[in-house]
N, C-alpha and C positions, 0 to 999 in steps of 0.2 A: 107323800113325804116331801118335805122341802129340800130341793137340791140347790146348793149355792151356785151362783153364777161365777164361773171362773173367767177372769179377764184374759183376753187374748194376749199371747206372748208377742211383744214387739218384734218386728222384723229386724234382724241384725244388720248393722251398717255394712255396706259392701266395701271392697277394697277401693273401688273407684271413688266412692263418697269420701272415704278417709283421705284419699290422695287429693281430692278437690279442696278439702278443708286445710290441708297442709301440703303444699306442692313440694316442699323439700324432702318429704318422705320417699324412700325407695319403695317400689312396688312390693318387694318381699316383706318390708316392714309393715305395710298395710295388710298383707295377707296374714302376717303373724298376729296382728291385732284382732282381725276377724276371727281367727282360730280361737283366741282367748275368749272372745264373745260367745262362741258356740260350745265352750267346754262345759261339761256337766259337773254338778257338785253332789257329793254323796252324804255330806254332813251339814247340818245347819245349826249355828249357835242360837241361843235364846233371843227372842225379839227385843228390839230396843223400846224405850219408853215412848218415843214419838210414834212408833209403829202401833202401840196399844191404843192410842187415841184415835187411830184411824179405823179400828174394828167396827164393823156394822152392828148395831144393837140387835137386829133380828136374825143374824146368822148364827148357825150352830158353832159350837166350840171348835170342831174340826175344820169347818170352813174358814173360821176366823184365823185359826192357826196356820192353815195352808196359805191363805192370802198374805198374812204377815211375813211368813217365811219367804214367799215368792218376791215380795217387795224388797226385803233385805238383800236377797241374792242379787236382784237386779242392780241395786245401788253398789254392791261390792264389785260386780262386774264392770259397771261404769267407771268406778274409781281405778280399777286395775287397767282398763283400757286407756284412761287419761294418763296414768303414770307411765305406761309403756310408750304412748305417743310422745309425751314430753321428754322422756329419756332419749328416745330415738332422735327427736328433733334437736335436742341440745347437743347430742353427739355429732350430728351432721353439721351443725353450726360451728362446732369446735374444729371439725375437719376443714370446713370452708375457710374459717379464720386463719388456721395454720397455713393452708395453701396460699392464701393471699399474702400473708406475712413473708412466706418463703419467696414468693415471686417478687415482692417489693424489695426485699433485701438483695436478691440476685440482681435486679435492675440497678440498685444503688452501687453494688460492687462493680458491675459492668461499666457504669458511668465513671466511677473512680479510676477504673483501669484505662479508659480512653484518655484520661487526663495525663497519664504517664506517656512521655514521648516514646515512639517506636525506636528500637535499637537501629543505629545507622549501620548499613552494610560496610564492612571493613575491607572488602576486596576492591581492587582497582579495575578488575575486568569482570565480565559476566559470561562464564562458559555456557554452552548450549544446554548442558545437562542440568544446570541450575535454573533454567527458565520455567515459567508457568505460562500456559496458553493464554493469549489475550482474551479478555471478556468484553464483547461488544453487544449492544442492545439493538438488534436489527429486526425485531418483531414488527409486524405490520402496524400495530397501534402507535408505537414509538416513532416509526418513520413517517406515518401520516401526520402525526402531531408536529413533527419537525417540518414537514412540507408546508403546513399552515404558517409556521414561524417564518420560513423562507419567503413565502408569498407576501407576508406583512412587510418584509424588508425590501424585496426586489420587485414586487408586482408579479402577477400570475404569468405574464408574458415571458418572464425571465426565469421561470422554473418549469422544466419540461419532464414529462413522464412518457413521452411518445416512444413507442417500441423502436422505431428507426433510430432515434437519438441515443437510446440506451445501447443498442448494438454498435453504433458508430463509435461510441466512447468506451467500448470494451476491448477493442483490439483493431488490428489492421491486416490487410492481405500481405503486406511486406514484412510483418513482424515474424521473427523466428519462434515466437511463443504462440501456441494454439490455445485460445481461450475456451474454457468449458461453458456449458449452458448456464450454470449457476453463478459464474463470474460476470456479474452484470450489475450496474448501479441501480438504486431505486429511483433516483431522479438526477437531473442535470441542473445545476444552478449557474447563473451567469451574472456575476457581480461586475460593477463598473468602477469601484474605488477600493482603496486599501481598507477604509473604514467598513465597507460592506463585507469584504472578505473576513475582517475581524469578527463582525457580528455573526456571520455564518459559522465560523470556526468555534465561537463561544457556544452556540447552540449545539453543535456536534460534540463538543467537549462535555457539556452538561448532560447530554443524553447518551454519551458514549457510542456515537455513530462513527464508523470509519469513513475517511475521506481520501479521494485521489485527485491530484491536480492535473489539469490538461492544458497544454499550450503547444499547439501545432500538430501533435500526434504523429510525428515522423520517426520516432525512436524505434529501435529494431529488436530489443531484447526483452520485450514484455514489460516495459517500464510503467505503463499506465493501466495494465489489466487489473480490474478491481477484484482481487482475490477474496476479499471479505464483504463484498457488496457495498452497502452504504450509499454515499453520494459522490458525484463527480463535480468538481469545481472547474468550469471551463472559463478561461480568462479572455475569450474572444472579444469582449466589449472593452478590454483594457489594452488597446493596440495603438497608443499614441506616442509621439515624440513630445515629451513634456518641456524640456529645455535644452537648447544647444549652447554650450559655452565655447564659441569658436576660438577665442583667444587662449583659453585653457586647454583646448583640444579634448573636451569631454562632452558627453551628451547623457541626459537622463531620459529613460524610456520605460514604458510599461511592458509586461511580460509577453503579450500577444503580438508584439510588433515583429514582423518578419525581417530577417537580416538583409534580404534583397531590396525591400522597400527602403530600409534605413540607408543603404548605400546609394540608392537613387537620390534620396534627399540630401545626403552628405555631399554627393558629387556636385551639387549646385554651388557649394562653397569650396570646392577643390579638396574635399576630405574623403576618407573612407574608413570602414571598420573591417579589419582583415579576416577574422574567422569566417569561413565559408563552408559550412556543412552542406548536406543535401538540400535540394530545392524544397521550399515550404517550411523549413525549420524556423522557429520563433525564439526570441530571446529567452523566455522563461525555460523552455526545454533545453536550449543550448547551455544555460547556466546549470540546469539540473543534471545533465550528463557530462558536463565538462568537455564539450565537444572541441573539435579543431577544424580540419578541412584541408584543402589543397595548399593553402598558404602557410601551414604550420611550420614548414621547414625554415622559412625566413622570419616569420612574425610570431611564432609561438601559438599556444592554444588559448582557449577561452579564459583560463585562469590568469593569463597575462594581460587581459584586456578589460577586466572588471575592477573598478575602483571601490564601489560600495553597493550594498544591497539593502532594500527595505523588505523585511520579512515578517510575516504573521506566524507566530509560534503556535504550538499545538493547543494551547489554552486560549488563544485569541489575542495574546499580548503582541503589540507591534514594536519591533526594534529596528534600528538602523545600524549597520555594522561599523561605519566610520564616515568621515567627512570626504571632501573631494581632493585633498592633496595627492600628488603623485607618489609620495612615500610617507609612511608613518610607522613608528615602533610603539604605538600606544596600545597596550593590552594584547589580548589574544587576537589572532587573525581570523575573526569570525567570517569575514568575506570568503576566504578560500575554503573554510570549513563547509559552507553551504554550497559552494560550487562542486558539482559532482555528487551531491547528496540525494539526487533524484526525488526530491519532495518528501523525504522521510524524516527530515528534521524541522522543516518549516516551509511555508509557501511564499515564494518571491513575488512581490507586487510592484516593485520598482527596481531598476538597475542603473547605476551610474557607470557608463562605459568610457574607456579611453578610445580616442580616434586618432588618426594620423593623416599626414598630408598625402594626397594621391600622387603616385610617382609621375614624373614628367613624361616618361616614355615606357612603354610595355611591349613585349613581343613574346611569341610562342614558337617553339621548335619541336619537331617530331622525328624520332629515330627508331628504326625497326632492327631487330636482332634475330639471329638464328635460334637461340634458346632463351628461356626465361632466366637461366643462370648468367648468361652473357649480359643480359640487361641489368641484372642485380649487381654484377661486378662493376659495370660502368657507373652505376649510382655510387658505389663505394669509392671509386676513383674521383668522381666529381666532388663528393663531400670531402674527401681527403685532400684535394687540391685547394679547398677553401673558396671555390667559385661562388660569389654571392648571388646566386639565382633565387627567385621567389618561390618556386615549387618544382618538384620532380614527382611524376606519377608513372606507374607502370600498369599496363593492361596486357594480359597474356593473349595467345593466339585465338583461344576459344572466345574470349570476350570481344576481340576485334571482328570475329566472324558473326557474332550475335548483333553487333552494331550495324554491320553491312546488311544482314538479313532484315533488321528492323526498318532500315531505310530512314532513320530519324535524323541523319546528317546529310549535308549537301554533296558529299564526295564519297568515293569508294576507297576503302583502306586496305593496305596489305595485311593479310591475315597471319601476322607474325607477332611475337612478343614485342611490344612497343613502349618506348619511353616518351612522355610528354614533359617538356621543359617550359617553365614560365620565367621570363626575365623582366626585371623592373629597375628603373633608375633613370639616369640621364641617357640621352640618345647615344652618346659615345660609349658610355658604360655598358649599355645593353649590347651594342655592336661587339664590344670586346668580349663580353660574356659568351655570346653566341659562338665566336671563333674558338674560344677555349673549349667549350663543350663539344663542338663538332670534332675537334682534334682528339679529345678523349674518347668520344663515341667510336670514331674510326679505329682507334687503337684497341678497342674491345670487340671488334667484329661487326660493327654496324653495317647493315645492308643498304640503308637509305637515311638521309638527313634532310628534312624540309623545314624551312623557317618562314615565318610570316613577314611580309614586307610592309604591311599596313594593319590598321586596327581590324578591318573586316576579315582579313585572312587569319589574324590571331584568334578572333572569335570563332571562326570556322574550325580551325585546328583544335581549339580547346573544347569545342562542343561535344566531341566524342567522349571525353572523360565524364562529362556530366550526364551522359545518356547510358552509362554502364548498367545501372540497376534496372532501368525501365526496358532496356533492350533484352535483358534476360527474362524479365516478366512477360515480355511479348512472345516468348518461346513456349509458354505453357500449353500443354496438350489439351487440357480441358479444365473445368472448374475445380476438379479434385487436386490439381497441382498446387504446391506451395513453394514459396521462396525462402530460403534460409540465408540470411546475410549476417556475417560475423567478422570479427577482426581480432588480431593480436599484434604485438610489437616486440621487437628484439633489438639488442645492440646492433648498430649498423654493420659491424664486422661479421655478424652471424646471418645477415639478411640473405646472401646467396644460398646458404645451406638450407634455411627453413623454406625458402621459396621453391627450391628445387625438390626437396623431399615432399612438400605438400602438393606440388604439381603432380608428381608421380602417384601419390596416394589418391588424388582426385581422379586421375585417369583410370586407375585400377578399379575404382568403385563402380564404374559404368554409369554414373550420374552425369547429367549436364552440369558442370561446375566451372566457374570462371574465377580468375584472380585479378584483383585491382588493388591499388594501394598508393598511399602517400609515402613512398619509399625513401624520401629524403631524410625522414626521421625514423626509419625502421618499421613503419606501420603498414600492414597490408590487410586486405579483405578477401574473403571468399564468398561467392554468391552461388548457392546450390539450388537446383530445381529438383523437386521430389514430390511423390504422391504418398498416400497413407501407407501403402505396402512397402515403400522405399524409405520410410522415416528412420528405421533403425540403422540403415546403411548411412544415411545422412548424418545421424547423430554420432556414429562411429568416426566418420571423417572429421567432423568438428572436434570431437573429443581428442583425437590424435593430434590435430593441429594445435589445440590449446596446450596439451601436455608437452608437445615438442617445444613450444615457445617458453614454457616455464623451465624446462630442462636446459634451455639456452640462456637462462637468467633474464628472460623477457617478462612480459605481462599478458594476462589473459584478455585484456581489452585495452587498445590504445586510445580509442575515442568514443566507441559506442556506449560505454557504460556497462554496469553489471546487471541491473534488472533482476529478472527471475532466472534467466538462462545461465549466467556466469557466477551466481552467488556461491555455489558449492565448490568452485575452483579457487576462491580467494584464499582459503586456508593453505592450499598447496603452494600458492605464490608467496603469501605473506607470513604464514605460520598461524597456528590455532590461537595463540595468545593475542596476536594483533587483531584478528577477527573478533575475539572476545572483548577487546578494548573498544572496537567499533560498536559492538552490541551494547556495551555499557553506556556509550555516548548516546545511542538511540534511546535507551531507557531514561537517561537523564533529561533529554530534550522532549521526549514524547512518552511519558510513563504509562499512558493508557493504550499506546500503540494504535493510534487512530489515523496517523499520517502515512499513506501509501504503504500499508503493512506488507511484510514479506519480501520487500525489495532489498537488495544489497546483502543483508544478513538475515538468516533465519531467526525467528523470534519464538519458535517452539520446536520441540523435538520432532524430527521427520518420522513419517510412518515407515514401517518395514519395507525395504526395497525401494524407497523413494530416492535415496542418494545413490548415484552410480559409483561403482568402484573406480579407483584411480588407475 
């Protein structure tokens, strides 16, 4: 019997095959199509005309009918699969088109939104509660890219990443702020011109990298500690006297020029620059802290001796605050604004300073007293009598003992509270001043009064005052000891009270603590030796000293500056709204907060327990 040959059933397309033909299909859609392919049919309509023409002439009727039916079913299945695939593909295409249109319209509306100017802040101050934490880009890739930019500007020799340099520019052993391990710059850059400083600052502004200026590094309250990392701009290559205008009594200098070297050069022309802070201080740092020194009683502070400044702003813009006349009422006094700003508003690259004629005659006298209060009362009498002396300094008995123990001067001192007087003027004027002061000192219980008879003796007598800090540091027991140096100032009438109370408090603490000061203008310092286990005791002594000064209508710092240590005391001295105004000023000059961040005012809310109670 003839058996018809039944054609083999084609293998159904797999889901993977359908996916490869149309990548836009979802895997589930492909599986659905395969399922349709495998579905069985229970009824079969009559064969089409074209199917009849394909019937084999030698096959039986049943075989021909079966083959025709099979071919028709296959075509229907193929058409159904094609329909399903097209429908699914068109649906996905619609979805993709809708998504693209939505994204495009969102971008258009966002762009239109950026064209609308941001609302201007209507408040004149910036409370701490309204601040947002600064955003800095201090990732390795960004810093390394900036390093390459700095090398292009300065040369590789003037960009340092040596670990010893990074540590040196993070803090000092005489600073009252202890730097943490993470508070370290990525690199040190050494520019030589204002233009190079501007280029460096523009790179940091574009890349949002924080910067810290460095000029001398003798500051005491954590002024140059890089709390946000970033880079340190060391001005040591900018250490020149640019121009001396002898007839106008002014000089233009760069920021890394030391005040001692400046006076050596000025002395050749019979001139001098009065502000005299600690040894090693440089003009840039002196401007930044608004320093003074032993001559402040007669000659005033740094603010009184700066005519003009060249400053690089936070975005790299270069400005000059004014010209060289001795007085001007033209516009805001930006010169004084930058003095004492500690590098938080701009970087000083040149300073025009006033100088004066060196006195024809100078002398020094030293008087010792039974108590530190007796010494302070003598100061008030001398000031009250209007004796035009150049300086009045006090050193307490502990400080005099430290100087003797250090052996850093050529004579042995009485270990009693001692006043150091400096006289300047004509020979006859100096002689008259010495007589007046000797009489006033005797009236306040002076136990001795020695005065210099020549320049060598004057230098010898005054040397003890300049050795105060170093003699205390020489008393350190081991490498774990630290020195805390701080200062306050009060109205001259309250000087005896605060000195006596602070002296008693220091003695009660059990710490080695000394007292020195430029007491002619009510300013005095405490130098405290402590180790890590004694830190809280030292902090408490300093805190009470500062609080005492504020309560006596004084200031939390007479000349050291605010830095990190004194910033939380400002509100108690000046009021919250005044500090908020300072914060607003910082935001206006440095909106990215990349210039010596965290100094003077806080720029973000403190962590719990970070601010000490008053």
